[in-house]
C-alpha positions as CSV (number, residue, x, y, z in Angstrom):
1,M,117.5,121.5,100.3
2,S,114.6,124.5,101.1
3,D,110.8,123.4,102.3
4,Q,107.7,125.9,100.6
5,M,104.2,125.5,101.6
6,L,102.1,122.9,99.3
7,S,99.1,122.5,99.0
8,F,97.5,119.1,98.8
9,R,93.9,118.1,97.7
10,V,93.4,115.0,99.1
11,N,91.1,112.2,99.3
12,G,88.4,115.6,98.8
13,G,89.6,117.7,101.8
14,S,92.8,120.6,101.1
15,Y,96.1,119.9,103.2
16,Q,99.3,122.0,103.4
17,A,102.7,121.0,104.1
18,A,106.5,121.7,104.4
19,A,108.6,120.2,102.0
20,H,110.7,120.5,99.3
21,P,108.7,120.1,95.8
22,A,111.3,116.9,94.8
23,E,110.3,115.1,98.3
24,R,108.6,111.6,97.1
25,L,105.1,111.7,97.4
26,V,104.9,108.9,99.4
27,D,107.1,110.5,102.9
28,V,104.4,113.9,102.5
29,L,101.4,111.7,102.9
30,R,102.3,108.9,105.2
31,Y,104.7,110.9,107.6
32,Q,103.5,115.0,106.9
33,L,99.7,114.3,106.4
34,G,99.5,111.3,107.9
35,F,97.7,108.9,105.4
36,T,99.0,105.9,107.1
37,G,97.3,103.4,104.4
38,V,100.3,104.6,101.8
39,K,102.9,102.2,102.2
40,E,106.5,101.9,101.3
41,G,106.9,98.6,99.7
42,C,110.5,98.5,97.8
43,G,111.2,102.8,97.2
44,T,111.6,101.9,93.4
45,G,108.1,101.1,92.1
46,Q,108.2,97.8,91.6
47,C,105.9,96.9,94.2
48,G,103.2,99.1,94.0
49,A,102.3,98.8,97.6
50,C,102.4,103.1,97.8
51,T,99.6,103.1,94.8
52,V,98.0,106.5,94.5
53,L,95.4,107.4,92.3
54,L,96.5,111.4,91.1
55,D,93.6,113.0,88.8
56,G,92.0,108.5,88.9
57,R,94.9,107.3,87.2
58,P,97.8,105.1,89.2
59,V,101.0,106.3,90.5
60,N,103.7,105.2,92.5
61,S,104.2,107.9,94.9
62,C,107.7,106.6,96.2
63,L,108.8,107.7,92.5
64,T,106.5,111.2,92.0
65,F,107.4,113.9,93.9
66,A,105.5,116.4,95.8
67,G,105.3,119.2,93.8
68,D,104.0,117.4,91.1
69,A,101.0,116.5,92.7
70,V,100.1,119.9,93.8
71,G,97.0,121.3,91.6
72,H,95.9,117.5,91.5
73,E,93.3,115.5,92.7
74,I,95.1,112.5,95.1
75,T,93.0,109.7,96.6
76,T,94.4,107.2,98.7
77,I,92.8,104.2,100.3
78,E,91.8,106.4,103.3
79,G,89.2,108.0,100.9
80,L,87.9,105.0,98.7
81,A,85.1,104.2,101.5
82,E,82.3,106.8,101.7
83,G,80.0,107.9,104.5
84,G,81.6,105.0,106.7
85,E,80.8,102.9,104.3
86,L,83.4,100.4,102.4
87,H,83.9,101.0,99.1
88,P,82.3,97.7,96.7
89,L,85.5,96.7,96.2
90,Q,86.9,96.4,99.8
91,Q,84.0,94.6,100.7
92,A,85.1,92.1,97.3
93,F,88.2,91.9,98.8
94,I,86.9,90.5,102.3
95,Q,84.3,88.6,100.8
96,H,86.6,86.3,98.5
97,G,89.3,86.3,100.9
98,A,91.7,88.2,98.6
99,V,93.1,90.9,102.3
100,Q,95.7,88.4,103.7
101,C,98.4,90.3,105.0
102,G,97.2,93.2,104.1
103,F,100.2,95.2,103.3
104,C,99.8,95.0,99.4
105,T,96.3,95.8,99.5
106,P,95.7,99.8,99.6
107,G,97.6,99.8,96.1
108,M,95.8,96.8,95.2
109,L,92.3,98.2,95.7
110,L,93.5,101.6,94.3
111,A,94.6,99.8,91.2
112,A,91.5,98.1,90.7
113,K,89.5,101.0,91.2
114,A,91.4,102.9,88.6
115,L,90.7,100.0,86.0
116,L,87.2,99.6,86.8
117,D,86.3,103.3,86.4
118,E,87.5,102.9,82.5
119,N,86.9,99.8,81.8
120,P,83.9,98.4,84.0
121,G,83.6,94.7,82.7
122,P,87.0,93.8,82.4
123,T,88.2,90.7,80.8
124,E,90.7,88.4,83.2
125,E,93.6,89.0,81.0
126,E,92.4,93.3,81.4
127,I,92.5,92.4,85.2
128,R,95.7,91.2,85.2
129,R,97.1,94.1,83.3
130,G,95.4,96.6,85.3
131,L,97.4,95.4,88.7
132,T,100.4,94.9,87.0
133,G,103.3,96.2,89.0
134,N,101.2,95.5,92.2
135,L,102.9,92.5,94.2
136,C,100.9,90.1,96.7
137,R,103.0,87.3,97.7
138,C,100.0,86.0,100.2
139,T,96.8,85.5,97.9
140,G,98.6,83.9,94.6
141,Y,96.5,86.7,92.8
142,R,93.3,84.5,92.3
143,K,91.1,85.9,94.9
144,I,92.1,89.8,93.9
145,I,91.1,89.0,90.5
146,D,87.5,87.4,91.6
147,A,86.9,89.8,93.9
148,I,87.6,92.5,90.7
149,Q,84.8,90.2,88.9
150,A,82.4,90.5,91.1
151,V,82.4,94.3,91.5
152,A,82.7,94.5,87.8
153,G,79.5,91.5,87.4
154,L,81.5,88.9,86.0
155,P,81.0,85.6,86.9
156,A,84.5,84.1,88.7
157,S,86.9,82.3,86.5
158,R,87.0,78.7,85.7
159,A,90.2,78.4,87.9
160,A,88.2,79.2,91.4
161,R,85.3,77.2,90.6
162,P,84.9,73.6,91.9
163,P,85.1,71.8,89.2
164,R,81.5,70.1,87.8
165,A,80.2,66.1,88.2
166,T,80.7,64.9,84.9
167,R,79.1,61.9,83.6
168,R,80.5,59.4,81.5
169,S,79.1,57.7,78.4
170,R,78.5,54.3,78.3
171,R,79.8,52.4,75.3
């Protein structure tokens, strides 16, 4: 297995790494290029912790060959904030308590960004579908969904709202 000098476009910058084209993208991004927000959870494409955007589309970097990413724009969690300001999704995740242990957060945020870029006003069901393949053990997803709805300008779901006081009717 001989390495080649591969060129990558990551978060708007140009990078090179000596890697075999069949090396996993997660390994090149994390260990060679230093994008430590890209995490490996399962290594089988089931958990979403390694999610990056490839030309704006979410992919599991543990299942993507480094050579297949050459010539494409890669966005990692490190590229989500701009000019030192958190992205609105990052702000919303913090405000809604959607960040707990943080392990799934980069993948969740990037999946959510791809969803909102494609569909700025998704229904709750569309949000749930957009997050498919990104697992979270801490939040139960409710806070994550609420945060995404907030960024989309949608009201939080009824499940997240406290029950309204109702008047009993007199008979």
